[in-house]
C-alpha positions in Angstrom: 23.1 5.6 -12.7 22.1 1.9 -12.2 19.4 1.7 -9.7 17.6 -1.0 -7.7 14.6 -1.2 -5.8 13.6 -3.1 -3.0 9.6 -2.2 -2.8 7.3 -1.9 -5.5 6.3 1.4 -4.4 9.8 2.9 -4.9 9.7 0.7 -8.7 6.7 3.2 -9.6 8.7 6.4 -8.3 11.4 5.3 -10.7 9.1 5.0 -13.6 7.0 7.9 -12.8 10.0 10.1 -12.9 11.4 8.5 -16.7 14.2 6.6 -14.8 13.0 2.9 -16.2 16.2 2.4 -18.1 18.5 3.1 -15.0 16.3 0.3 -13.0 18.8 -2.9 -13.0 16.8 -4.6 -10.1 13.8 -5.4 -8.7 11.1 -7.6 -6.0 9.3 -10.4 -7.5 6.3 -8.3 -6.8 7.0 -5.5 -8.9 4.4 -5.3 -11.6 3.7 -1.5 -12.6 4.1 -0.4 -14.9 4.4 -3.4 -17.1 8.2 -2.7 -18.3 8.5 -3.6 -14.5 7.9 -7.5 -15.0 11.3 -7.4 -17.4 13.8 -6.4 -14.9 15.8 -9.1 -13.1 14.1 -10.0 -9.8 16.9 -9.3 -6.7 14.3 -9.9 -3.9 12.7 -13.2 -3.0 10.2 -14.2 -0.5 10.5 -17.2 2.5 6.1 -17.0 2.3 4.3 -19.2 0.4 2.9 -18.1 -3.2 0.8 -20.5 -4.5 -2.2 -18.8 -3.1 -4.0 -21.8 -1.2 -3.2 -20.0 2.4 -6.4 -18.1 4.4 -5.9 -14.8 5.6 -5.4 -16.4 9.3 -2.9 -18.6 7.4 -0.7 -15.9 5.9 -1.1 -13.9 9.3 0.2 -16.8 11.2 2.9 -17.7 9.0 4.3 -13.8 9.1 4.2 -13.7 12.7 5.9 -17.0 12.9 9.0 -15.6 11.2 9.1 -12.4 13.1 8.8 -13.7 16.4 11.9 -16.4 15.2 13.5 -13.0 14.0 13.7 -15.3 10.6 13.5 -12.6 7.4 10.5 -12.5 5.3 12.7 -11.7 2.2 15.4 -12.8 0.8 18.2 -10.9 -1.0 19.8 -12.3 -4.6 23.1 -11.2 -2.6 25.5 -12.7 -6.3 23.1 -10.4 -8.4 23.3 -7.3 -6.6 27.3 -7.8 -6.6 27.0 -8.2 -10.4 24.7 -5.2 -11.0 27.0 -3.0 -8.6 24.0 -0.3 -8.1 24.8 3.2 -7.3 21.2 3.3 -5.7 18.9 1.1 -3.7 15.8 2.1 -2.9 14.5 0.5 0.6 12.1 1.1 3.7 12.0 0.5 7.2 8.6 1.2 7.9 7.1 -2.7 7.8 9.1 -5.5 7.8 6.5 -7.4 6.1 6.0 -5.6 3.0 9.8 -5.1 2.0 13.6 -6.0 3.1 14.3 -3.4 5.7 17.3 -0.9 4.6 19.1 -2.5 7.8 19.2 -6.2 6.1 20.3 -4.5 2.8 23.4 -2.5 4.6 24.5 -5.6 6.0 24.7 -7.3 2.5 26.2 -4.5 0.9 29.1 -4.5 3.9 29.6 -8.3 3.2 29.4 -8.1 -1.1 31.9 -4.8 -0.8 29.4 -2.5 -2.7 28.8 1.1 -1.3 25.7 1.9 -3.3 23.8 5.0 -1.9 20.9 3.5 0.2 17.9 5.6 0.4 15.2 4.2 3.0 11.7 5.2 1.8 9.2 5.6 5.2 6.0 7.7 4.8 4.1 7.8 7.9 1.6 10.0 5.8 0.9 11.5 2.3 3.2 14.3 2.9 5.8 11.5 3.4 4.7 9.8 -0.1 5.3 13.4 -1.7 8.4 14.0 0.0 9.8 10.4 -1.0 9.0 11.2 -4.6 11.1 14.7 -4.3 13.8 12.7 -2.6 14.3 10.4 -5.3 14.4 12.8 -7.9 17.3 14.9 -5.7 19.6 11.3 -6.0 19.0 10.9 -9.5 18.9 14.3 -11.0 15.4 14.4 -11.8 14.2 17.3 -9.8 12.5 18.9 -12.4 10.0 15.8 -13.1 9.7 15.2 -9.7 8.4 18.5 -8.6 5.9 18.0 -11.7 4.8 14.6 -10.4 4.1 16.0 -6.9 2.5 19.1 -7.9 0.0 17.4 -10.2 -0.7 14.8 -7.2 -0.9 17.8 -4.8 -3.6 19.2 -7.4 -5.7 16.2 -7.1 -5.6 15.8 -3.6 -6.2 19.7 -3.1 -9.7 19.1 -5.5 -10.7 15.8 -3.4 -10.2 17.8 0.0 -12.3 20.7 -1.5 -15.2 18.6 -2.6 -15.3 17.0 0.7 -15.6 20.2 2.8 -19.4 20.8 1.7 -19.9 17.0 2.4 -20.9 15.4 5.7 -18.4 13.3 7.3 -19.8 9.6 7.0 -18.3 6.8 9.3 -15.9 5.1 7.2 -14.0 1.1 8.4 -11.0 0.6 6.2 -9.9 -3.0 6.5 -7.3 -4.3 5.9 -7.1 -8.0 7.0 -10.1 -10.0 7.6 -8.3 -12.9 10.1 -7.4 -11.3 12.4 -9.1 -8.0 11.3 -6.7 -5.1 11.2 -7.3 -1.0 10.4 -5.4 0.4 7.5 -2.7 2.6 9.3 -0.4 5.1 8.1 -1.6 7.0 5.1 -4.5 5.6 4.8 -6.6 7.3 7.9 -5.4 10.3 6.0 -6.9 9.3 3.0 -10.3 8.5 4.1 -10.6 11.8 6.1 -9.5 13.8 2.8 -12.2 12.6 0.8 -14.8 13.3 3.7 -15.0 9.9 5.9 -14.7 9.9 9.3 -12.0 7.3 10.0 -12.6 5.0 12.9 -10.9 2.7 15.2 -7.4 4.5 14.7 -5.8 7.8 14.1 -3.4 9.5 11.3 0.0 8.1 11.0 -0.4 5.0 13.3 0.4 1.9 12.4 -2.1 -0.8 10.7 -3.6 -2.7 14.1 -5.7 -5.5 14.9 -9.2 -4.5 16.5 -11.8 -6.9 17.5 -15.7 -7.3 15.6 -16.9 -6.0 18.8 -15.4 -2.5 18.2 -16.1 -2.5 14.6 -19.8 -3.3 15.6 -19.6 -0.7 18.7 -18.2 1.5 15.8 -21.1 1.5 13.4 -19.4 2.1 10.2 -21.3 3.5 7.0 -19.3 2.5 4.8 -17.1 -0.3 4.9 -13.8 -0.5 2.5 -12.2 -3.8 2.5 -8.3 -3.4 1.5 -6.5 -6.7 2.5 -2.9 -5.8 2.1 -1.2 -7.5 -1.0 -4.4 -8.4 -3.0 -6.0 -7.5 -6.3 -9.6 -6.6 -6.6 -10.8 -10.2 -7.6 -9.0 -12.2 -4.4 -10.1 -9.0 -2.2 -13.9 -9.7 -3.5 -13.9 -13.1 -2.2 -12.4 -12.5 0.6 -15.0 -9.7 1.6 -17.9 -12.4 0.9 -17.0 -14.1 4.2 -17.3 -10.8 6.3 -20.7 -11.2 6.1 -20.5 -14.4 8.0 -19.3 -12.2 10.9 -22.4 -11.9 13.4 -21.5 -8.3 14.1 -20.8 -7.2 11.0 -24.3 -7.7 9.9 -25.4 -5.7 12.4 -23.8 -2.6 11.3 -25.0 0.5 9.2 -22.4 -0.5 6.4 -24.2 -3.9 5.5 -27.9 -3.0 6.2 -27.1 0.0 3.4 -25.2 -2.0 1.6 -22.3 -0.4 1.6 -19.7 -2.6 1.9 -17.0 -2.4 -0.8 -14.1 -4.4 -1.9 -10.8 -2.5 -3.4 -8.0 -3.6 -5.4 -5.6 -2.8 -2.4 -2.3 -3.8 -3.8 -2.2 -0.9 -6.9 -4.2 1.5 -4.8 -3.9 1.7 -1.0 -1.0 -1.3 0.1 2.0 0.7 -2.0 3.2 4.2 -1.2 3.4 5.7 -4.7 2.0 7.9 -7.1 -1.1 5.6 -7.4 -2.1 6.2 -3.6 -3.9 9.5 -5.2 -5.8 6.9 -7.2 -7.0 5.4 -4.2 -8.2 8.5 -2.7 -10.6 8.7 -5.8 -11.4 5.3 -5.3 -12.3 5.9 -1.2 -14.6 9.4 -2.4 -16.6 7.4 -4.4 -17.2 4.8 -2.1 -18.3 7.3 0.8 -19.9 9.6 -1.3 -21.0 8.6 -4.8 -23.4 11.4 -5.6 -20.6 13.5 -5.2 -17.5 11.9 -6.6 -17.1 10.4 -10.3 -17.3 6.4 -10.2 -13.8 5.0 -10.8 -12.7 3.2 -13.7 -13.7 -0.8 -14.0 -11.3 -3.2 -12.0 -10.5 -0.7 -8.7 -13.5 -1.1 -6.8 -17.1 -3.6 -6.6 -20.0 -3.7 -4.0 -19.8 -6.4 -2.1 -23.5 -8.4 -1.3 -23.8 -11.3 1.1 
């Protein structure tokens, strides 16, 4: 079977199921595991990748493309035609995160390719686990998918059991800084599972913009900054600028030195197997005395 993945989380699922050798195409963002970087790239982006844009400029560029109904991602039609995939893994959950499956189907119709297209659109943790099993059924790796999901369920259950004995800590999962966004979909559930009281949105809701006044009024005890699409070093740099926001300086999280930056790309933005590693990270940030400290490179405490 020849598989093409159009989102990084799907690429991680493919490798977790032992199908790396059958993966024939990935996106420019697919970088885990290392073997993913050796695969042909079938998806590029219309947005600047020089690292020079500010969070506000990135948000403006994304909004401009969406308002003009211009695609943010571009498929390499000729390479897909050459590959002639049997299975394409896509999504419709977020136009900003990956190529929408509808755009994929339009391209396949033009190419005359009849690949099966599976759209992975998890609204919550259960949806992430179900997506792994769905890919397993489509690729004949049901047993391996079951093993992966059972392991993840066991880890989630252990985190939840530990949290049941702990107080709920007011936690802000901040997905973007300018404008401020709170993390949506599976993120609120991640927070709640490990003993946090998620602030300013509910599980399964989309990420949404908030005001700094809303943040101040919510009085978070812990702030976890998880800028979508950024690794830890970049998140740390952006997080330091948060202390310039007057409303944020008045929060309990800042006064108690409980502001954290995380590797959002690896452990929060991608709804794949490593999302449970992200829950380990959150658990320690919220209840550092009850959960083990994560390995280096995943989270850091940020100070003014």
